DONU-75776 format. One record per residue (C-alpha): residue number from 1; residue in three letters; x, y, z. Coordinates in pm, 1 decimal, always signed. Example, Ala and Ser with C-alpha at 12.3 -4.5 7.8 and 13.67 -1.06 7.14 Angstrom:
BEGIN
<r n="1" res="ALA" px="+1230.0" py="-450.0" pz="+780.0"/>
<r n="2" res="SER" px="+1367.0" py="-106.0" pz="+714.0"/>
This chain:
BEGIN
<r n="1" res="MET" px="-3142.2" py="+2168.3" pz="-3557.1"/>
<r n="2" res="ASP" px="-3126.2" py="+2504.3" pz="-3741.2"/>
<r n="3" res="GLN" px="-2800.9" py="+2695.9" pz="-3796.9"/>
<r n="4" res="LYS" px="-2855.6" py="+2920.5" pz="-3501.6"/>
<r n="5" res="ASN" px="-2926.7" py="+2610.3" pz="-3232.3"/>
<r n="6" res="ARG" px="-2635.8" py="+2445.5" pz="-3405.9"/>
<r n="7" res="THR" px="-2411.2" py="+2765.0" pz="-3338.4"/>
<r n="8" res="ILE" px="-2510.3" py="+2798.8" pz="-2983.4"/>
<r n="9" res="LEU" px="-2411.4" py="+2424.0" pz="-2925.7"/>
<r n="10" res="VAL" px="-2082.6" py="+2443.0" pz="-3067.6"/>
<r n="11" res="ILE" px="-2006.3" py="+2757.1" pz="-2854.9"/>
<r n="12" res="ALA" px="-2116.1" py="+2579.9" pz="-2539.2"/>
<r n="13" res="ILE" px="-1899.1" py="+2262.8" pz="-2603.1"/>
<r n="14" res="ALA" px="-1633.2" py="+2495.0" pz="-2666.3"/>
<r n="15" res="VAL" px="-1675.9" py="+2644.1" pz="-2318.8"/>
<r n="16" res="THR" px="-1690.6" py="+2324.0" pz="-2150.0"/>
<r n="17" res="VAL" px="-1373.9" py="+2212.4" pz="-2320.1"/>
<r n="18" res="VAL" px="-1175.4" py="+2554.9" pz="-2223.6"/>
<r n="19" res="ALA" px="-1279.2" py="+2555.5" pz="-1854.2"/>
<r n="20" res="ALA" px="-1176.3" py="+2165.0" pz="-1824.6"/>
<r n="21" res="VAL" px="-885.3" py="+2239.8" pz="-1975.4"/>
<r n="22" res="PHE" px="-822.8" py="+2530.5" pz="-1701.3"/>
<r n="23" res="VAL" px="-923.8" py="+2330.5" pz="-1409.8"/>
<r n="24" res="SER" px="-706.4" py="+2041.0" pz="-1484.1"/>
<r n="25" res="ILE" px="-403.0" py="+2228.5" pz="-1624.6"/>
<r n="26" res="VAL" px="-392.1" py="+2578.6" pz="-1597.6"/>
<r n="27" res="LEU" px="-538.3" py="+2581.3" pz="-1266.7"/>
<r n="28" res="PRO" px="-291.7" py="+2366.6" pz="-1098.1"/>
<r n="29" res="ALA" px="+15.0" py="+2532.9" pz="-1235.5"/>
<r n="30" res="ILE" px="-107.4" py="+2858.3" pz="-1114.5"/>
<r n="31" res="THR" px="-198.3" py="+2734.4" pz="-779.7"/>
<r n="32" res="GLY" px="+95.5" py="+2480.0" pz="-727.9"/>
<r n="33" res="ARG" px="-146.9" py="+2208.7" pz="-634.2"/>
<r n="34" res="ALA" px="-289.7" py="+1951.9" pz="-842.1"/>
<r n="35" res="PRO" px="-655.6" py="+1830.9" pz="-806.6"/>
<r n="36" res="GLN" px="-732.1" py="+1569.8" pz="-532.6"/>
<r n="37" res="VAL" px="-777.6" py="+1235.2" pz="-654.1"/>
<r n="38" res="THR" px="-1028.6" py="+1017.9" pz="-523.9"/>
<r n="39" res="LEU" px="-1025.9" py="+615.1" pz="-602.2"/>
<r n="40" res="PRO" px="-1343.2" py="+462.9" pz="-735.9"/>
<r n="41" res="ASN" px="-1477.7" py="+167.1" pz="-608.9"/>
<r n="42" res="VAL" px="-1418.6" py="-98.3" pz="-812.7"/>
<r n="43" res="ASN" px="-1778.6" py="-231.4" pz="-753.2"/>
<r n="44" res="GLN" px="-1952.9" py="+97.2" pz="-778.6"/>
<r n="45" res="GLU" px="-2227.8" py="+150.3" pz="-1008.5"/>
<r n="46" res="THR" px="-2159.4" py="+442.3" pz="-1183.0"/>
<r n="47" res="GLU" px="-2416.5" py="+440.4" pz="-1486.6"/>
<r n="48" res="GLY" px="-2681.3" py="+723.0" pz="-1424.5"/>
<r n="49" res="GLU" px="-2523.5" py="+865.5" pz="-1097.8"/>
<r n="50" res="SER" px="-2346.3" py="+1189.8" pz="-1079.1"/>
<r n="51" res="GLN" px="-1970.7" py="+1172.4" pz="-1009.9"/>
<r n="52" res="ALA" px="-1818.5" py="+1315.8" pz="-687.6"/>
<r n="53" res="PHE" px="-1467.6" py="+1222.5" pz="-758.1"/>
<r n="54" res="LEU" px="-1252.9" py="+1204.1" pz="-1075.3"/>
<r n="55" res="PRO" px="-1214.6" py="+860.1" pz="-1207.6"/>
<r n="56" res="VAL" px="-852.2" py="+742.0" pz="-1252.4"/>
<r n="57" res="GLU" px="-790.4" py="+491.0" pz="-1470.1"/>
<r n="58" res="VAL" px="-499.7" py="+235.2" pz="-1379.9"/>
<r n="59" res="THR" px="-264.4" py="+137.3" pz="-1665.5"/>
<r n="60" res="PRO" px="+121.7" py="+100.8" pz="-1639.5"/>
<r n="61" res="GLU" px="+136.0" py="+458.9" pz="-1720.8"/>
<r n="62" res="THR" px="-76.7" py="+590.8" pz="-1454.8"/>
<r n="63" res="VAL" px="-40.1" py="+343.9" pz="-1163.1"/>
<r n="64" res="GLN" px="+274.6" py="+522.6" pz="-1002.3"/>
<r n="65" res="THR" px="+80.5" py="+830.6" pz="-952.0"/>
<r n="66" res="VAL" px="-237.3" py="+660.4" pz="-813.0"/>
<r n="67" res="ILE" px="-21.3" py="+473.6" pz="-588.8"/>
<r n="68" res="ALA" px="+166.9" py="+797.7" pz="-450.8"/>
<r n="69" res="SER" px="-182.8" py="+936.3" pz="-381.0"/>
<r n="70" res="LEU" px="-261.8" py="+674.7" pz="-134.6"/>
<r n="71" res="SER" px="-167.4" py="+715.4" pz="+242.6"/>
<r n="72" res="ARG" px="-123.1" py="+424.7" pz="+517.8"/>
<r n="73" res="PRO" px="-310.1" py="+450.1" pz="+831.7"/>
<r n="74" res="ASP" px="-91.0" py="+562.9" pz="+1146.2"/>
<r n="75" res="SER" px="-229.1" py="+286.2" pz="+1377.6"/>
<r n="76" res="TYR" px="-342.9" py="-46.0" pz="+1295.3"/>
<r n="77" res="TYR" px="-315.5" py="-449.9" pz="+1350.9"/>
<r n="78" res="ARG" px="-309.3" py="-705.6" pz="+1136.0"/>
<r n="79" res="GLU" px="-207.5" py="-1048.7" pz="+1073.1"/>
<r n="80" res="LEU" px="-11.6" py="-1201.8" pz="+771.4"/>
<r n="81" res="THR" px="+87.7" py="-1537.6" pz="+641.4"/>
<r n="82" res="VAL" px="+425.9" py="-1540.9" pz="+444.4"/>
<r n="83" res="THR" px="+547.6" py="-1831.6" pz="+224.5"/>
<r n="84" res="LEU" px="+863.7" py="-1920.2" pz="+92.9"/>
<r n="85" res="PHE" px="+873.0" py="-2186.2" pz="-177.2"/>
<r n="86" res="TRP" px="+1163.3" py="-2367.9" pz="-362.5"/>
<r n="87" res="GLU" px="+1206.2" py="-2698.3" pz="-554.7"/>
<r n="88" res="GLY" px="+1051.4" py="-2969.5" pz="-360.7"/>
<r n="89" res="GLY" px="+933.1" py="-2752.1" pz="-55.7"/>
<r n="90" res="ASP" px="+770.7" py="-2464.9" pz="+129.9"/>
<r n="91" res="SER" px="+785.7" py="-2281.3" pz="+454.2"/>
<r n="92" res="ALA" px="+489.6" py="-2085.1" pz="+588.9"/>
<r n="93" res="GLU" px="+519.5" py="-1775.6" pz="+898.8"/>
<r n="94" res="GLN" px="+262.1" py="-1642.9" pz="+1077.4"/>
<r n="95" res="VAL" px="+285.7" py="-1262.8" pz="+1112.2"/>
<r n="96" res="GLU" px="+124.2" py="-1019.1" pz="+1319.9"/>
<r n="97" res="ILE" px="+180.3" py="-651.3" pz="+1328.3"/>
<r n="98" res="TRP" px="+92.6" py="-368.2" pz="+1544.8"/>
<r n="99" res="ALA" px="+172.9" py="-59.6" pz="+1393.8"/>
<r n="100" res="ASP" px="+108.5" py="+335.7" pz="+1596.7"/>
<r n="101" res="GLY" px="+289.3" py="+628.3" pz="+1620.6"/>
<r n="102" res="GLY" px="+561.8" py="+569.4" pz="+1428.5"/>
<r n="103" res="TYR" px="+638.0" py="+273.3" pz="+1584.0"/>
<r n="104" res="VAL" px="+579.9" py="-107.9" pz="+1440.4"/>
<r n="105" res="ARG" px="+618.5" py="-411.6" pz="+1659.2"/>
<r n="106" res="THR" px="+612.3" py="-730.9" pz="+1446.3"/>
<r n="107" res="THR" px="+587.6" py="-1115.3" pz="+1569.2"/>
<r n="108" res="ILE" px="+677.5" py="-1386.3" pz="+1348.4"/>
<r n="109" res="ALA" px="+606.1" py="-1734.8" pz="+1417.5"/>
<r n="110" res="THR" px="+766.0" py="-2054.5" pz="+1208.4"/>
<r n="111" res="GLY" px="+865.0" py="-2386.0" pz="+1287.0"/>
<r n="112" res="GLY" px="+847.6" py="-2366.8" pz="+1647.9"/>
<r n="113" res="THR" px="+1050.6" py="-2031.3" pz="+1668.6"/>
<r n="114" res="VAL" px="+890.7" py="-1668.8" pz="+1786.5"/>
<r n="115" res="GLN" px="+1092.8" py="-1374.5" pz="+1647.4"/>
<r n="116" res="TYR" px="+1011.0" py="-1026.3" pz="+1777.0"/>
<r n="117" res="ARG" px="+1102.8" py="-712.9" pz="+1568.4"/>
<r n="118" res="LEU" px="+1015.9" py="-382.7" pz="+1720.1"/>
<r n="119" res="VAL" px="+1113.8" py="-83.3" pz="+1477.6"/>
<r n="120" res="GLY" px="+1111.0" py="+310.4" pz="+1561.0"/>
<r n="121" res="GLU" px="+1308.2" py="+584.7" pz="+1673.4"/>
<r n="122" res="GLY" px="+1536.3" py="+485.5" pz="+1379.7"/>
<r n="123" res="LYS" px="+1619.6" py="+189.5" pz="+1532.6"/>
<r n="124" res="LEU" px="+1552.1" py="-157.1" pz="+1468.3"/>
<r n="125" res="ARG" px="+1518.5" py="-431.0" pz="+1801.7"/>
<r n="126" res="LEU" px="+1532.7" py="-769.7" pz="+1737.0"/>
<r n="127" res="TRP" px="+1510.3" py="-1064.0" pz="+1975.6"/>
<r n="128" res="TYR" px="+1349.3" py="-1428.2" pz="+1998.7"/>
<r n="129" res="ALA" px="+1083.0" py="-1538.2" pz="+2265.1"/>
<r n="130" res="GLY" px="+1266.5" py="-1618.0" pz="+2612.9"/>
<r n="131" res="ASP" px="+1526.5" py="-1351.3" pz="+2546.1"/>
<r n="132" res="GLN" px="+1612.0" py="-1071.5" pz="+2805.0"/>
<r n="133" res="THR" px="+1854.9" py="-888.1" pz="+2579.2"/>
<r n="134" res="TRP" px="+1820.9" py="-771.3" pz="+2216.3"/>
<r n="135" res="GLN" px="+1991.7" py="-704.0" pz="+1877.8"/>
<r n="136" res="GLU" px="+1983.0" py="-337.3" pz="+1801.9"/>
<r n="137" res="THR" px="+2075.9" py="-168.5" pz="+1431.5"/>
<r n="138" res="GLU" px="+1977.5" py="+138.0" pz="+1259.2"/>
<r n="139" res="ALA" px="+1686.9" py="+136.6" pz="+1058.1"/>
<r n="140" res="GLY" px="+1601.1" py="+298.4" pz="+715.1"/>
<r n="141" res="ASP" px="+1310.1" py="+392.5" pz="+529.4"/>
<r n="142" res="GLY" px="+1202.4" py="+53.4" pz="+431.2"/>
<r n="143" res="THR" px="+1294.4" py="-117.8" pz="+739.5"/>
<r n="144" res="ALA" px="+950.9" py="-139.3" pz="+909.9"/>
<r n="145" res="ASP" px="+836.7" py="-287.3" pz="+569.8"/>
<r n="146" res="LEU" px="+1137.2" py="-562.6" pz="+561.3"/>
<r n="147" res="ALA" px="+1030.5" py="-629.9" pz="+952.5"/>
<r n="148" res="GLN" px="+702.8" py="-753.6" pz="+837.5"/>
<r n="149" res="ARG" px="+846.7" py="-994.1" pz="+595.4"/>
<r n="150" res="ILE" px="+675.6" py="-777.3" pz="+326.4"/>
<r n="151" res="PRO" px="+862.1" py="-579.6" pz="+9.3"/>
<r n="152" res="THR" px="+877.5" py="-220.2" pz="+36.7"/>
<r n="153" res="TYR" px="+603.4" py="-162.9" pz="-252.8"/>
<r n="154" res="GLU" px="+640.5" py="+209.6" pz="-278.9"/>
<r n="155" res="ASP" px="+990.5" py="+131.1" pz="-459.7"/>
<r n="156" res="VAL" px="+749.4" py="+100.5" pz="-764.5"/>
<r n="157" res="LEU" px="+737.6" py="+470.3" pz="-771.3"/>
<r n="158" res="ASP" px="+1092.5" py="+500.4" pz="-880.5"/>
<r n="159" res="LEU" px="+1080.1" py="+233.0" pz="-1139.7"/>
<r n="160" res="ASP" px="+1073.6" py="+316.0" pz="-1529.9"/>
<r n="161" res="THR" px="+736.5" py="+258.6" pz="-1620.4"/>
<r n="162" res="GLN" px="+898.1" py="-5.3" pz="-1900.3"/>
<r n="163" res="GLN" px="+946.5" py="-222.0" pz="-1610.3"/>
<r n="164" res="ILE" px="+557.3" py="-245.1" pz="-1517.2"/>
<r n="165" res="THR" px="+404.1" py="-500.1" pz="-1713.5"/>
<r n="166" res="ALA" px="+35.3" py="-484.7" pz="-1577.0"/>
<r n="167" res="ALA" px="-158.3" py="-239.2" pz="-1381.6"/>
<r n="168" res="ASN" px="-537.1" py="-251.0" pz="-1274.9"/>
<r n="169" res="TYR" px="-820.7" py="-265.6" pz="-1037.3"/>
<r n="170" res="GLU" px="-856.1" py="-582.0" pz="-923.4"/>
<r n="171" res="GLU" px="-1077.5" py="-758.4" pz="-612.4"/>
<r n="172" res="LYS" px="-818.4" py="-930.4" pz="-409.9"/>
<r n="173" res="ASN" px="-898.2" py="-1147.9" pz="-91.1"/>
<r n="174" res="GLY" px="-1236.3" py="-956.9" pz="-61.8"/>
<r n="175" res="LYS" px="-1051.3" py="-604.1" pz="-113.5"/>
<r n="176" res="ASP" px="-1062.9" py="-345.1" pz="-373.6"/>
<r n="177" res="CYS" px="-686.0" py="-334.8" pz="-471.0"/>
<r n="178" res="ILE" px="-449.3" py="-187.3" pz="-711.5"/>
<r n="179" res="PHE" px="-292.5" py="-440.1" pz="-873.2"/>
<r n="180" res="ILE" px="+115.9" py="-352.9" pz="-1054.7"/>
<r n="181" res="GLU" px="+328.6" py="-639.7" pz="-1205.7"/>
<r n="182" res="VAL" px="+675.5" py="-528.7" pz="-1220.9"/>
<r n="183" res="GLU" px="+953.8" py="-725.7" pz="-1439.3"/>
<r n="184" res="GLY" px="+1264.6" py="-724.5" pz="-1287.4"/>
<r n="185" res="VAL" px="+1629.4" py="-913.3" pz="-1357.0"/>
<r n="186" res="GLN" px="+1680.1" py="-1274.3" pz="-1490.0"/>
<r n="187" res="GLY" px="+1326.9" py="-1322.8" pz="-1532.8"/>
<r n="188" res="VAL" px="+1196.0" py="-1203.6" pz="-1170.5"/>
<r n="189" res="VAL" px="+815.1" py="-1085.4" pz="-1163.9"/>
<r n="190" res="ASP" px="+667.1" py="-934.7" pz="-864.2"/>
<r n="191" res="ARG" px="+292.0" py="-875.1" pz="-811.9"/>
<r n="192" res="TYR" px="+154.3" py="-630.5" pz="-552.6"/>
<r n="193" res="TRP" px="-216.2" py="-605.2" pz="-435.6"/>
<r n="194" res="ILE" px="-236.1" py="-257.7" pz="-244.9"/>
<r n="195" res="ALA" px="-577.9" py="-198.2" pz="-70.7"/>
<r n="196" res="THR" px="-739.2" py="+116.5" pz="-192.9"/>
<r n="197" res="ASP" px="-888.8" py="+196.9" pz="+154.0"/>
<r n="198" res="THR" px="-552.5" py="+146.7" pz="+343.1"/>
<r n="199" res="GLY" px="-283.1" py="+195.1" pz="+117.6"/>
<r n="200" res="LEU" px="-122.4" py="-104.6" pz="+241.7"/>
<r n="201" res="LEU" px="+1.1" py="-396.9" pz="+75.1"/>
<r n="202" res="CYS" px="-260.1" py="-687.8" pz="+106.1"/>
<r n="203" res="ALA" px="-113.7" py="-974.3" pz="-115.9"/>
<r n="204" res="ALA" px="+192.9" py="-1018.2" pz="-291.6"/>
<r n="205" res="GLU" px="+364.1" py="-1277.4" pz="-509.3"/>
<r n="206" res="THR" px="+710.8" py="-1326.9" pz="-648.1"/>
<r n="207" res="TYR" px="+818.4" py="-1540.2" pz="-957.0"/>
<r n="208" res="GLU" px="+1137.1" py="-1657.3" pz="-1079.4"/>
<r n="209" res="GLY" px="+1038.5" py="-1785.6" pz="-1431.9"/>
<r n="210" res="ASP" px="+749.7" py="-2035.2" pz="-1404.8"/>
<r n="211" res="GLN" px="+838.7" py="-2090.4" pz="-991.6"/>
<r n="212" res="LYS" px="+649.1" py="-1912.5" pz="-731.2"/>
<r n="213" res="VAL" px="+910.6" py="-1826.6" pz="-458.4"/>
<r n="214" res="TYR" px="+700.8" py="-1593.9" pz="-234.8"/>
<r n="215" res="GLU" px="+375.2" py="-1527.4" pz="-137.3"/>
<r n="216" res="MET" px="+207.2" py="-1311.6" pz="+138.9"/>
<r n="217" res="THR" px="-161.1" py="-1266.1" pz="+225.8"/>
<r n="218" res="GLU" px="-303.3" py="-1052.9" pz="+471.9"/>
<r n="219" res="ASN" px="-559.5" py="-1242.6" pz="+691.4"/>
<r n="220" res="GLN" px="-696.1" py="-956.1" pz="+940.8"/>
<r n="221" res="PHE" px="-706.5" py="-613.3" pz="+950.6"/>
<r n="222" res="GLN" px="-830.9" py="-346.9" pz="+1240.1"/>
<r n="223" res="ALA" px="-766.6" py="+27.0" pz="+1272.1"/>
<r n="224" res="PRO" px="-680.3" py="+193.3" pz="+1493.0"/>
<r n="225" res="LEU" px="-527.2" py="-37.2" pz="+1772.5"/>
<r n="226" res="GLU" px="-688.4" py="-44.0" pz="+2118.2"/>
<r n="227" res="ALA" px="-578.9" py="+232.2" pz="+2338.4"/>
<r n="228" res="GLY" px="-320.5" py="+107.8" pz="+2574.2"/>
<r n="229" res="THR" px="-133.2" py="-118.9" pz="+2333.3"/>
<r n="230" res="VAL" px="+217.3" py="-116.0" pz="+2450.7"/>
<r n="231" res="PHE" px="+554.8" py="-120.2" pz="+2247.6"/>
<r n="232" res="SER" px="+793.1" py="-261.7" pz="+2475.0"/>
<r n="233" res="LEU" px="+1191.8" py="-425.7" pz="+2494.6"/>
<r n="234" res="PRO" px="+1207.2" py="-785.6" pz="+2661.5"/>
<r n="235" res="ASP" px="+1354.4" py="-601.7" pz="+2968.1"/>
<r n="236" res="GLY" px="+997.7" py="-442.1" pz="+3022.4"/>
<r n="237" res="THR" px="+1114.7" py="-94.7" pz="+2869.5"/>
<r n="238" res="VAL" px="+783.1" py="+65.8" pz="+2717.3"/>
<r n="239" res="LEU" px="+894.7" py="+270.4" pz="+2438.7"/>
<r n="240" res="HIS" px="+536.7" py="+378.2" pz="+2325.7"/>
<r n="241" res="GLU" px="+176.0" py="+322.5" pz="+2437.2"/>
<r n="242" res="SER" px="-112.2" py="+363.3" pz="+2179.4"/>
<r n="243" res="SER" px="-396.5" py="+611.7" pz="+2217.1"/>
<r n="244" res="GLY" px="-654.4" py="+437.7" pz="+2034.0"/>
<r n="245" res="VAL" px="-651.6" py="+709.0" pz="+1779.9"/>
<r n="246" res="THR" px="-567.5" py="+680.8" pz="+1399.5"/>
<r n="247" res="VAL" px="-452.0" py="+945.2" pz="+1174.5"/>
<r n="248" res="PRO" px="-322.9" py="+877.1" pz="+799.2"/>
<r n="249" res="GLU" px="+28.1" py="+935.7" pz="+745.2"/>
<r n="250" res="GLU" px="+89.0" py="+1223.5" pz="+515.5"/>
């Protein structure tokens, strides 16, 4: 390559680098908006193909930003199996969840007992099969997740990155997920798998030392709910009815 062509190449590379810096750093600072992040399919073939997204590497340092970019659907149904373990035994619960329009209705079946929980309008209502009345308490930001017997996994956004011991893309139960491992106090380790297409926790585990004490697995998912799905109290009072249209949460 002669000197003239070499000089042109160097200038072209410099211009490309400056443009990339402007788009990724200067432009967001001027407009107040960061570039939209689209998560890659972990199984997608990318070699030789043009990329329409900015691939994001998931590491303990970046995983909080990636999770924050996800959004849950407003309307869905799913089934979970939640298992609690202790020395010499375990107990499994079958959990069904209906969510729509800010309401979350949960049915938890375990050991012949069926419990119902309904979160909405800032309230948690709880009753058992056969009841005509219910208990009612104030609901907080994480109440809907706790009513489903799952951890409020967005809490990882507030963690010190030093507590995050592992993070990457993984396939879990046939779904593309963001995996994150968090080390807590007294040897407790939480592991979360968050589905990239729904932003929902589709699997979770908790260990105390070498002993698994909690496991959650999503068995079925459907979105949106069928139109006419009713969210009602045991006395027949209807609080909400689904429209069959799904809208992602902001």
